[in-house]
KELODO-350893 format. One record per residue (C-alpha): x, y, z; residue in one letter. Coordinates in steps of 0.25 Angstrom, whole numbers, plus 5000, padded with zeros to 4 digits. Example, Ala and Ser with C-alpha at 12.3 -4.5 7.8 and 13.67 -1.06 7.14 Angstrom:
<marpas>
504949825031A505549965029S
</marpas>
This chain:
<marpas>
588554734773X587254754781X586454624785X584954654784X584054564793X582654544790X581754524802X580454504796X579854374790X579854354775X578654294768X578454274754X579854324752X580554344738X581954344744X582854254737X584354224733X584854274719X586054224713X587154324709X587254334694X588754344694X588954224702X589554294714X589054384725X589454534725X590654564734X590254704739X589154804738X589954864727X589754744718X589154774704X588254654706X587954534697X588454534683X587654514671X587654374665X587954354650X586854344640X586754264627X586854334614X585854284603X587054214596X587354134608X586054074610X585653934607X584553904597X583253894605X582153804600X580853744604X580953654616X582053644627X583253744626X584553774634X585153914634X586453944641X586254074648X587154134659X587954004658X586753924662X586053824653X584553874653X583353794648X582153854640X581053784633X580453844621X579153834614X578953884600X577653914592X577553884577X578653984572X578454064559X579754114552X579854264553X578954274565X579254304580X578554254592X578354294606X579154234617X578654194631X579654154641X579054074652X579754064666X579453954676X579353964691X580153924703X580553774703X579753754690X580153724676X579853744661X578853624662X578153684674X577953824669X577453764655X576453674663X575953794672X575753884660X575553804648X576253914640X576853814630X575453774626X575253914620X576553934611X575953884598X574653954598X575154084604X576354084596X577454114606X578854064610X578854004624X580153994631X580153924645X581553944652X581953844664X582653904676X583953874682X584453864696X584953974704X583954094702X583254084716X581854094711X581954014698X582254134689X583254244694X582154344698X582654384712X583554504708X583654594696X585054544694X585554474681X585454314683X585454194675X583954194672X584054344667X585154294658X584354174654X583154264650X583954354642X584654244635X583454164633X582754284626X583954304617X584054164613X582554144611X582654264602X583854214594X583254074592X581754104590X580754204584X580554284597X579854414596X580654504604X579454594608X578654474613X579554414624X578654374635X578854314649X578054224658X578254144670X577754094683X578154104698X579654124698X579554134683X578554244686X579554314695X580554304683X579554364674X579454484683X580954494683X581054484668X579954594667X580754694675X582154654670X581854614655X580754704651X581554744639X581354604633X580054554639X578754594632X577754544642X577654454655X576554364660X576854284673X576254204684X576654234698X577654344694X578354444702X579754514704X580754494715X581754604712X581354754714X580454794702X581154884692X580254944681X580654874668X581154944657X580054904648X578554884650X578254734651X576754694651X576554594663X575554494667X575654444681X574854324686X574854274700X573954194710X573554284721X573854264736X574154114733X575254144723X576454104732X577554014728X578953984733X578754094744X578454204733X577054274735X576654304720X575454384726X576454484730X577554474719X576654474707X575754604711X577054674715X577654654701X576254694695X576254824703X577754854699X577454824684X576254904684X576955024691X578055014680X576955034669X576854884664X575554824660X575254714669X574154614670X573954554684X573254414686X573054364700X572454234697X572354194712X572754044710X574154054717X575454014710X574853974697X574953984682X573753904675X573953864660X572653924657X573154064660X574254054650X573454104638X573254244644X574654244649X575054224634X574054334630X574754434639X576154404634X575854394620X574954514619X576154604625X577354614616X578454704621X578154854621X576654834620X576054964626X574954974630X574654824633X573554764624X572854734638X572854874643X571354894641X571054754647X571454614648X570954514637X569854424640X570754304641X571354354654X570754304667X569954394676X571154394686X572054464677X572054624677X572854734672X573654784683X573654924687X
</marpas>
């Protein structure tokens, strides 16, 4: 085919390599593209419990750490999925956010997945194609619901950096599952597609100094905010101006946003103004 040559310098580029989901490259322009990876049925899931767990998804053993509140029989609870950043870990994102410290008093289930090699940006958010991480998300939600008292209308997503990019991907491509999202240094690398459902979104970033691993989140985050607002989503934008950071003292109002936005809530309970607990650098995006 045609060879395209770029003659301009690239700064803060979001170019990257993405693995072909089927394991082999297309052989022609008429190729149907990557195949969908298999998904687990609820009956195929292992029992997930508080602590360290392993889940086999798309033929890979994937790890997830789970924190549970005090559970009452017959009750269901919100689920927060927390995604770590590039070159990071479950321990790192918990140290940054301190989110596990709030599980008991706020009464939610916290699941913190660990990444695997080969996604290019820690989580496979470079393209809209199916991937081992997309399969992992789907299988994790299925198995958490099979094992634990998860409220299907209160499945929330949070993340930082590469986990923030992944939160943008999930917002666009898993809007039918997710109730709300609150992420630090988020964005979206594939072209924006208006999600099928409206997902309230809190986007926090650190202004001009928010640059990490050659990604400029002062460009990526406002672009995602603009796309979501343009598609009719309720968005809170928080430019804290401190660079690539998530401070633990910010987590209470992050959880406020998530837990106050179950799936399908319309209008947002914050539509008339943000609660007093929110910092001054947070505004309702328009």
